[in-house]
C-alpha positions as CSV (number, residue, x, y, z in Angstrom):
1,M,-0.4,0.0,0.5
2,S,1.8,3.6,-1.2
3,Q,1.6,5.7,1.4
4,S,3.0,8.9,-1.1
5,V,-0.2,8.7,-3.2
6,R,-3.0,10.8,-1.6
7,H,-6.4,9.1,-3.0
8,H,-9.7,10.4,-3.0
9,I,-12.4,8.0,-2.1
10,L,-16.0,8.9,-2.4
11,I,-18.0,6.8,0.6
12,V,-22.1,6.9,0.2
13,D,-23.7,5.5,3.3
14,S,-27.3,6.5,3.4
15,E,-26.7,5.8,7.5
16,D,-23.3,7.1,8.2
17,I,-22.0,4.9,10.6
18,V,-20.1,2.7,8.7
19,G,-19.0,5.2,6.0
20,K,-17.7,7.0,9.2
21,L,-15.4,3.7,10.1
22,L,-14.4,3.0,6.4
23,A,-13.2,7.2,6.3
24,F,-11.2,6.9,9.6
25,T,-9.2,3.5,8.6
26,F,-8.4,5.3,4.8
27,E,-7.4,8.6,6.4
28,Q,-5.3,7.1,9.1
29,K,-3.8,4.3,7.4
30,C,-3.6,5.4,3.6
31,N,-3.5,9.4,4.3
32,D,-6.3,8.9,1.6
33,S,-8.9,12.3,1.4
34,T,-12.5,11.0,1.7
35,R,-16.0,12.3,1.6
36,I,-18.7,11.1,3.0
37,V,-22.3,11.4,1.1
38,L,-25.7,10.0,2.5
39,S,-27.4,9.4,-0.6
40,R,-27.1,7.5,-4.3
41,D,-27.9,11.0,-5.9
42,E,-25.2,13.0,-4.2
43,G,-23.1,10.4,-4.5
44,W,-24.0,10.5,-8.4
45,A,-23.6,14.5,-8.2
46,S,-20.1,14.2,-6.5
47,I,-18.7,11.5,-9.0
48,Q,-20.0,14.1,-11.5
49,A,-18.5,17.0,-10.3
50,E,-14.9,15.0,-8.9
51,P,-14.5,12.2,-10.0
52,P,-12.7,10.2,-6.9
53,D,-10.3,7.5,-7.3
54,A,-12.8,5.2,-6.0
55,V,-16.4,4.3,-4.2
56,F,-17.5,2.7,-1.8
57,I,-21.4,2.3,-1.5
58,Y,-23.4,0.0,1.0
59,L,-25.7,-2.1,-0.3
60,W,-28.8,-1.4,0.5
61,T,-28.2,3.1,0.3
62,D,-31.5,4.6,0.0
63,G,-33.0,1.2,0.2
64,V,-32.0,0.2,-3.1
65,N,-29.7,-2.3,-4.3
66,A,-26.3,-0.9,-5.5
67,S,-26.2,-2.7,-8.3
68,E,-27.9,-0.2,-9.7
69,F,-25.9,2.3,-8.8
70,C,-23.0,0.6,-10.4
71,Q,-25.0,0.0,-13.7
72,R,-25.6,3.8,-14.1
73,L,-21.9,4.4,-13.4
74,R,-20.7,1.7,-16.2
75,S,-23.5,3.3,-18.9
76,E,-21.2,6.7,-18.4
77,Q,-18.0,5.7,-20.6
78,E,-16.1,8.8,-19.9
79,L,-16.4,7.3,-15.6
80,N,-13.7,4.9,-15.4
81,V,-14.5,4.6,-11.4
82,P,-14.3,1.6,-9.6
83,V,-16.6,0.5,-7.0
84,I,-16.7,-1.7,-4.1
85,V,-19.9,-2.7,-2.1
86,W,-20.1,-3.5,1.3
87,G,-23.0,-5.1,3.3
88,M,-24.4,-8.2,5.1
89,M,-25.9,-10.2,2.7
90,D,-23.8,-13.8,2.3
91,P,-21.4,-12.8,-0.4
92,E,-22.8,-15.8,-2.7
93,E,-25.8,-14.4,-3.1
94,V,-24.6,-11.1,-4.2
95,Y,-21.8,-11.7,-6.0
96,Q,-23.6,-12.6,-9.5
97,E,-25.7,-9.4,-9.3
98,L,-22.8,-7.6,-8.3
99,E,-20.4,-8.3,-10.8
100,Q,-23.1,-8.0,-14.0
101,A,-23.2,-4.5,-13.0
102,G,-19.8,-3.6,-13.2
103,A,-19.0,-3.8,-9.7
104,T,-14.9,-3.8,-8.7
105,G,-15.9,-6.5,-5.8
106,Y,-17.8,-7.1,-2.3
107,L,-16.9,-6.3,1.4
108,Y,-18.8,-8.6,3.8
109,L,-19.3,-7.3,7.0
110,P,-18.2,-7.5,9.4
111,C,-14.5,-7.3,8.0
112,S,-10.9,-6.7,9.2
113,P,-9.1,-3.3,8.4
114,E,-6.5,-5.4,6.5
115,K,-9.7,-6.9,4.2
116,L,-11.0,-3.1,3.3
117,L,-7.5,-2.2,2.9
118,A,-6.9,-5.1,0.7
119,A,-10.3,-3.9,-1.2
120,R,-8.9,-0.3,-1.6
121,D,-5.5,-1.2,-2.5
122,A,-7.3,-4.0,-5.7
123,A,-9.8,-1.4,-7.0
124,L,-7.2,1.5,-7.2
125,R,-4.8,-0.8,-8.9
126,G,-7.5,-1.6,-11.8
127,G,-7.9,-5.3,-10.4
128,T,-11.4,-7.0,-8.5
129,Y,-12.2,-7.9,-5.0
130,F,-14.4,-10.7,-4.6
131,P,-12.9,-13.0,-1.6
């Protein structure tokens, strides 16, 4: 994990609880800058205004599956932003749908900071994270 490059991470979390933990970890461990938004619409506006290096979004932000957000992002050709989805659903239940929608990875909560950072690093390298 490179400490010399400061990445901008957008966190979309309608409840803001886990988002704050993610932001703290990224800022403390990686010196990333983070922005937390509370809705998919705010996330979309933020991406349009200043595309981040990666997006972390809760699976059920605004009560809608994040796969819809991923599909919308992938439909915009000029936006090649990796998206990691997190949630508490069994990974086997969501992997296929999220991959097909264009998600870069999925974090099953609770997870260790090491897994969170591994997902971040994979996304920033252009890889995927579906452990």
